[in-house]
N, C-alpha and C positions, 0 to 999 in steps of 0.2 A: 116707242120707247125699246132700248134693247138690253137687257138686263146682263152685270157684268158676271164673271165668272165667279167672283167673290158671293154673288147673291145666291147664285144657283148651289154652289157647293157648300157656301152655310147652310140653306137650308136642306140640304141633303145629310150633310154633319150632324144637325138638330135632331134631323129625323132618326137617324142612325141611332144615336144618343137615345132617345126616346122609346125608339122601337125594340132596340137590345140590351139594354141596360137599365131603362127604368130612373130607380133613385139610386144605383150605382155608380159609382165613377167609371168613367170610360177612358181606356189608356188611346192615345192618338194614332200608335202605330195600328190597332185593331181598326178603328174609323179610316184610317187610310188605306188600309188593306181593302176593307169591304167596299167603301165608295172610290177606291181606285182615284185617290186625291194625293198629293204629295205631302208629307208630315209639315214640311218646312211652310209649304202654301196654307194649311190648314192652321197650324200657329199665326199664321198672320190673320187670317180670317176670324180666327176665335178669339184676339185682340179687341176687333170691333164689337164682336157679341158680348165678351166682358164689360166693357165699357159700358154698355147699353143695356146691362142688367139682365142680360139674357142667358149668360154662361156664368159658370163660375169653375173656379180649378182649386184642386187640394194637392197638396206636394205630400212626398213620400212614397213606399211600397203599396199602399193601397189607395194610392192617390190618381188622381186622373181629372177629367172633364165632367161636370155634370150639368142638369139644367137647372138655374136659378129660379124659374117658375114651375108650376105643374103646367102638363103640356097642353092641356085645355085652356091655360093662360097667354101663350107665345103664338101670335099670328104671324102669317106670312107677311105682312106688311110692317110687323116688329121687324123682321129680319131684314127686309127690304130696305126700310129705315137707317138699321143699325149698319148696313154695307154700301149703301149706294150713295151719291151725294145728293140725289134728289129721288122722287119717285114721280116725274111730271113726264107725260108723253113729248113736249114741244117744250121749251125754256118760257114762252112768253105767257104760259096759263098758270102762273099761282106762285105761291110762297110754301117752304116746309120750312121745316125746324133748323136745316140747315142752311136755307137759302131764304133770305128775309126778304127779300122785294124781287118784284120782275125786274127783267131786261128792258132797259126803256130804251134802246136804241132801235126798236123796231119803227118804221116811218108810220105803220099802220095801226099803231098802239090806241086802243079804243075805238078804233075806225074797224074793226076786223072781223066779218061775220063768222069766219072760220074759226077766229080763237075761242067763242062759245061752243063749238063741235069739240076742240079738244080738253076744254075746260070741263065740259060733262064726261067725255070719255075717260078722263083722270080720275073724276069722281067716281063712276061706276068700278074701274080698275082697284080703286081703294077700296071702295065697299066691297068687291068680293074678296080681294085680298086680306081685308081686316075677319073675314066672316069664317077663313079656313085657318084654323088651329094646327099644332104638332097632334095632338088628339083625332083631328081629322085625318091626318095623312095616317097616323099610326092604325086606325081603321079601315081605311083603303088599304094600306100593305096587308092585313090581314084577309081583307077580300080579294085581294089578288094573288093570295098564297105566298108573300113573301116569306121566306125561311126566317127566324129567328136565332141568332145567334148568342147564346150565352158566353160571358167574359169565363174562360176557364180558370181564372185568380181567384173568383166568387163561388166556385162547385166544389162542397163537400162530398166527399165518397164515404159510406157507409161501408 
């Protein structure tokens, strides 16, 4: 399985929002700058994440993007399912919400011992991905010493 940039960048962007902004809306320009991802590409990725109910947007001067759920409720698997066609190691190993049935053009369908290996590996990966949340990544970011950047629009000086 090779993850697309949509998945990798989407997860980085969601981490950025959770880590730097918390419940406040994040501007796409700020996420783009911090994560070095094109704002136009982020907009495309964010459309998938909004459709999946992971992200929401708010218009206006105090607007931007924010998480639709708490960071501890959003898993890596949620992000992968929102951005990838499927989360399978090989095409012949199962169904996903976006792929209802297996490819049946394999001449070894039902007689392939290696198919069971790929099914087990896919199950293990999905279990791993569903056990890692944005909150987990935020904790890892703190442990790694990643500096938080507060959005200057929301800082008030006394």
